[in-house]
C-alpha positions as CSV (number, residue, x, y, z in Angstrom):
1,M,-98.9,112.8,-81.2
2,G,-95.2,112.9,-80.6
3,I,-91.8,113.9,-81.8
4,R,-88.8,111.6,-82.0
5,V,-85.2,111.8,-83.4
6,I,-84.7,109.5,-86.4
7,R,-81.0,109.9,-86.7
8,E,-78.2,112.3,-85.7
9,A,-75.7,114.1,-87.9
10,S,-72.9,116.5,-87.3
11,R,-74.8,119.6,-88.5
12,S,-78.4,118.5,-88.6
13,L,-81.0,116.9,-86.4
14,P,-83.7,115.0,-88.4
15,L,-87.0,114.7,-86.4
16,I,-90.3,113.0,-87.1
17,H,-93.6,114.4,-85.8
18,S,-96.8,112.3,-86.3
19,C,-100.4,113.0,-85.4
20,Q,-103.5,110.8,-85.8
21,E,-105.7,113.5,-87.3
22,P,-105.7,114.2,-90.2
23,R,-103.2,111.4,-90.5
24,V,-100.4,113.7,-91.5
25,I,-96.8,112.8,-90.9
26,M,-94.5,115.8,-90.8
27,M,-90.8,115.2,-91.4
28,A,-88.5,118.0,-90.1
29,V,-84.8,118.5,-90.6
30,V,-83.4,121.2,-88.3
31,V,-80.1,122.4,-89.7
32,A,-78.0,124.2,-87.1
33,T,-75.3,126.6,-88.0
34,T,-74.0,129.7,-86.2
35,V,-76.2,132.1,-88.1
36,A,-78.8,130.2,-90.2
37,P,-80.9,127.5,-88.6
38,S,-83.5,126.0,-91.0
39,C,-86.4,123.5,-90.9
40,V,-87.8,121.3,-93.6
41,Y,-91.2,119.5,-93.4
42,K,-92.7,116.8,-95.6
43,C,-96.3,115.4,-95.4
44,T,-98.1,112.3,-96.5
45,Q,-101.5,113.9,-96.8
46,P,-102.6,117.4,-97.9
47,S,-101.9,119.8,-95.1
48,F,-102.5,123.5,-94.4
49,Q,-99.3,125.3,-93.7
50,T,-99.6,128.2,-91.2
51,L,-96.0,128.2,-89.9
52,A,-94.9,131.0,-87.6
53,Q,-92.1,131.4,-85.0
54,H,-93.0,132.8,-81.6
55,S,-89.8,134.2,-80.1
56,Y,-90.1,136.8,-77.3
57,F,-87.8,139.8,-77.4
58,N,-86.8,142.2,-74.7
59,L,-83.7,144.1,-75.6
60,A,-83.3,145.5,-72.1
61,S,-83.4,142.4,-70.0
62,H,-85.7,139.5,-69.3
63,S,-86.5,141.1,-66.0
64,S,-86.5,144.8,-67.0
65,P,-88.9,146.8,-64.7
66,N,-90.1,148.8,-67.7
67,R,-90.7,145.6,-69.7
68,I,-91.0,146.6,-73.4
69,L,-92.6,150.0,-72.8
70,D,-89.3,151.8,-73.3
71,H,-88.7,150.0,-76.6
72,T,-89.4,151.6,-80.0
73,L,-90.9,149.8,-82.9
74,H,-90.7,150.6,-86.6
75,L,-92.6,148.7,-89.3
76,P,-91.6,150.6,-92.4
77,N,-93.3,148.3,-94.9
78,C,-96.5,147.7,-93.0
79,A,-99.2,150.1,-94.1
80,K,-102.1,147.7,-93.7
81,F,-103.3,145.2,-91.1
82,T,-106.1,142.7,-90.7
83,P,-108.7,143.7,-88.0
84,L,-110.0,141.2,-85.5
85,D,-113.4,140.0,-84.3
86,A,-114.4,139.4,-80.6
87,T,-112.5,136.1,-80.6
88,S,-109.3,137.6,-82.0
89,I,-109.8,136.0,-85.4
90,P,-109.3,138.2,-88.5
91,T,-112.5,139.5,-90.1
92,R,-110.9,139.1,-93.5
93,E,-110.9,142.9,-93.9
94,V,-107.6,144.6,-94.7
95,K,-107.4,148.2,-93.4
96,R,-104.8,150.9,-93.7
97,V,-103.1,151.8,-90.5
98,D,-103.9,155.5,-91.0
99,D,-107.7,154.9,-91.2
100,S,-109.7,156.8,-88.6
101,G,-110.0,155.0,-85.3
102,V,-107.1,152.6,-85.9
103,R,-104.1,154.9,-85.9
104,A,-102.6,153.2,-82.9
105,M,-101.7,150.4,-85.3
106,D,-99.5,152.8,-87.3
107,F,-95.8,152.0,-86.9
108,R,-94.6,153.2,-90.3
109,K,-92.5,155.7,-88.4
110,E,-90.6,154.7,-85.3
111,R,-92.6,155.1,-82.1
112,L,-92.4,154.2,-78.4
113,L,-94.4,151.1,-77.5
114,A,-95.7,152.8,-74.4
115,D,-97.2,155.6,-76.5
116,A,-98.7,153.1,-78.9
117,L,-100.4,151.3,-76.0
118,I,-101.8,154.5,-74.6
119,Q,-103.2,155.4,-78.0
120,Y,-104.6,151.9,-78.3
121,G,-106.5,152.5,-75.0
122,E,-107.9,155.8,-76.3
123,E,-109.0,154.4,-79.7
124,R,-110.0,150.8,-78.9
125,A,-111.6,151.3,-75.5
126,G,-112.7,155.0,-75.6
127,L,-110.5,156.0,-72.6
128,E,-109.4,159.5,-72.0
129,R,-105.7,159.9,-72.5
130,G,-105.1,160.3,-68.7
131,D,-107.1,157.2,-67.9
132,A,-105.1,155.3,-70.6
133,M,-101.9,156.4,-69.1
134,D,-103.1,155.4,-65.6
135,N,-104.0,152.0,-66.9
136,I,-100.4,151.5,-68.2
137,H,-99.0,152.4,-64.8
138,R,-101.5,150.2,-63.0
139,I,-100.6,147.1,-65.0
140,L,-96.9,147.8,-64.5
141,S,-97.3,148.1,-60.7
142,R,-99.6,145.0,-60.4
143,G,-97.8,142.9,-62.9
144,G,-100.8,142.6,-65.2
145,T,-102.0,139.5,-63.4
146,T,-105.5,140.3,-62.2
147,K,-108.8,140.5,-64.1
148,S,-109.2,144.1,-62.8
149,D,-106.4,145.0,-65.2
150,D,-108.5,144.1,-68.2
151,V,-110.2,147.4,-68.5
152,N,-109.4,148.1,-72.2
153,L,-111.3,145.7,-74.3
154,E,-111.5,145.5,-78.1
155,N,-114.9,144.1,-79.3
156,G,-115.3,142.4,-76.0
157,S,-111.9,140.6,-76.2
158,S,-109.1,140.7,-73.6
159,P,-106.5,141.3,-72.4
160,Y,-105.2,144.6,-73.4
161,G,-102.4,145.0,-76.0
162,F,-101.4,144.3,-79.6
163,D,-102.0,140.9,-81.1
164,H,-102.5,141.8,-84.8
165,N,-101.3,140.7,-88.2
166,Y,-99.7,143.2,-90.5
167,A,-99.5,142.9,-94.3
168,I,-95.8,143.4,-95.4
169,A,-95.7,145.4,-98.6
170,N,-93.6,144.3,-101.6
171,I,-90.5,146.5,-102.2
172,D,-92.1,148.0,-105.3
173,D,-95.5,148.6,-103.6
174,E,-96.5,152.2,-103.3
175,S,-97.2,151.8,-99.6
176,S,-93.6,150.7,-98.9
177,L,-91.6,153.2,-96.9
178,G,-88.6,150.9,-96.4
179,Q,-86.7,151.1,-99.7
180,Q,-83.7,152.7,-98.2
181,H,-83.4,150.0,-95.5
182,Q,-84.1,147.2,-98.0
183,Q,-81.2,148.2,-100.2
184,Q,-78.9,147.4,-97.3
185,H,-79.7,143.7,-97.4
186,N,-77.8,141.4,-99.7
187,N,-80.8,139.1,-100.4
188,S,-83.3,141.1,-102.5
189,S,-86.1,138.6,-101.9
190,L,-86.1,139.4,-98.1
191,R,-88.1,142.4,-97.1
192,L,-87.5,144.5,-94.0
193,A,-90.5,143.8,-91.7
194,A,-89.5,145.4,-88.4
195,I,-86.9,147.3,-86.4
196,L,-87.1,146.9,-82.7
197,S,-84.8,149.2,-80.6
198,H,-84.1,149.9,-77.0
199,P,-82.6,153.4,-76.8
200,P,-81.4,153.3,-73.2
201,T,-79.0,150.4,-74.0
202,G,-78.4,151.2,-77.7
203,R,-79.5,147.7,-78.8
204,S,-81.5,147.2,-82.0
205,L,-82.9,144.3,-83.9
206,R,-83.8,144.2,-87.6
207,L,-86.1,141.5,-89.0
208,F,-86.2,140.5,-92.6
209,T,-88.5,137.9,-94.2
210,T,-90.1,136.6,-97.3
211,A,-93.4,135.9,-95.6
212,P,-96.5,138.0,-96.4
213,G,-97.5,138.8,-92.8
214,L,-96.1,139.8,-89.5
215,Q,-97.9,139.2,-86.2
216,L,-97.2,141.9,-83.6
217,Y,-97.9,140.4,-80.1
218,T,-97.1,142.3,-76.9
219,S,-97.2,139.3,-74.6
220,N,-100.7,140.2,-73.4
221,Y,-101.4,136.8,-71.9
222,L,-98.3,136.5,-69.7
223,N,-99.6,136.8,-66.2
224,G,-96.7,135.9,-63.9
225,K,-97.9,132.3,-63.5
226,T,-97.7,131.1,-67.1
227,P,-95.0,130.0,-67.6
228,P,-94.4,129.0,-64.0
229,R,-91.4,130.7,-62.2
230,E,-89.4,127.5,-62.0
231,L,-89.2,127.5,-65.8
232,C,-88.2,131.2,-66.1
233,K,-84.7,132.6,-65.9
234,N,-83.7,133.3,-62.3
235,R,-87.2,132.3,-61.3
236,S,-88.5,135.6,-62.6
237,E,-92.2,136.4,-63.1
238,Y,-93.0,137.0,-66.8
239,C,-96.0,139.4,-66.9
240,R,-97.9,141.3,-69.5
241,W,-95.7,143.3,-71.9
242,G,-92.6,141.5,-70.7
243,G,-91.6,140.8,-74.2
244,V,-92.7,141.4,-77.8
245,C,-93.1,138.8,-80.6
246,L,-92.6,139.6,-84.2
247,E,-94.0,136.5,-85.9
248,T,-93.5,136.1,-89.7
249,Q,-96.3,134.1,-91.2
250,T,-99.1,133.8,-93.7
251,Y,-102.3,135.5,-92.5
252,P,-104.2,133.8,-89.7
253,D,-107.4,132.0,-90.6
254,S,-106.6,132.4,-94.3
255,I,-107.6,129.0,-95.7
256,F,-109.1,129.3,-99.2
257,P,-110.5,126.3,-101.1
258,C,-108.3,126.7,-104.2
259,D,-105.6,128.9,-105.6
260,A,-108.0,131.0,-107.6
261,V,-110.0,133.3,-105.2
262,D,-113.4,134.4,-106.5
263,G,-114.8,136.9,-104.1
264,D,-115.2,140.6,-103.5
265,G,-112.2,142.9,-103.7
266,N,-111.6,142.8,-100.0
267,D,-111.5,139.0,-100.1
268,D,-109.0,139.1,-102.9
269,E,-106.8,141.5,-100.8
270,F,-106.9,139.2,-97.8
271,A,-106.1,136.2,-100.0
272,K,-102.8,137.7,-100.9
273,G,-101.6,136.4,-97.6
274,R,-103.4,133.1,-97.6
275,C,-101.9,129.9,-96.1
276,F,-100.3,127.3,-98.4
277,I,-101.8,123.8,-98.9
278,L,-98.9,121.4,-99.0
279,R,-99.7,118.3,-101.1
280,P,-97.5,115.2,-101.5
281,G,-95.8,115.5,-104.9
282,G,-97.0,119.1,-105.2
283,R,-95.3,122.4,-105.0
284,D,-93.0,123.2,-102.1
285,Y,-93.6,126.0,-99.6
286,S,-90.9,128.0,-97.9
287,H,-90.4,131.3,-96.1
288,D,-87.3,132.8,-94.6
289,V,-86.7,135.1,-91.6
290,E,-83.4,136.7,-90.7
291,Y,-82.5,138.7,-87.6
292,E,-79.8,141.3,-87.5
293,F,-78.6,142.7,-84.2
294,H,-77.0,146.2,-84.2
295,R,-75.9,149.0,-81.9
296,L,-77.8,152.3,-82.4
């Protein structure tokens, strides 16, 4: 497996990535402009496409002592999410975020990430609110680097935090709350997926996409050692909740054998976000994501 440059151009960098199994050759053209980088892939064999970006955001600072806990998150068009099993794989259920026992997942109105993580501890681990708050402070003070910090487990999984896929509603969907925000974007095919803000600095990020899903990940696996300090800015230690990822994607583990899905109603609901199978000479797949940075 490897990646190599096949030629250079003034505004693009064509690459080729090949792997032995399942003998798929991916061709990528990365087009770099000031505001709109893009990537194009081609394959020589049928290939499942589950593309996602994995940028970490901390609008305060890469070394902020509060990490992302003083950030607010708003997912105005995400009224449903896909629950996980003990191995963090979707069960293929699709639940509303206001269902009993999962309301920590509800970001349809702007909320502080610290408050959401406290509620997560109450709902998903059965902690009393005071214990959930103490756990937040303990992880901050210790850096979230020891196994003793993994006290809040969901279905036996660890570590503690959000790592869940949300279904992004269409603009005409009855579960969409973001019409007023959507109308501010010039491209009507892009939907508002997330607004991340840091009130102390007045910085805000809006994320628009054409993808069906959004993975919310609160950097639960960062432990101060991975990545190693020599690879981090100013040799910092990047620990749990040091950044937040907002990953536009098709749903995880959403491979279906054909375009027509014959199953129960819930299976059909999950299949709305299924991954695309790219075939040589077949239909193309694409999805877009745009970031807008603002002052509050």
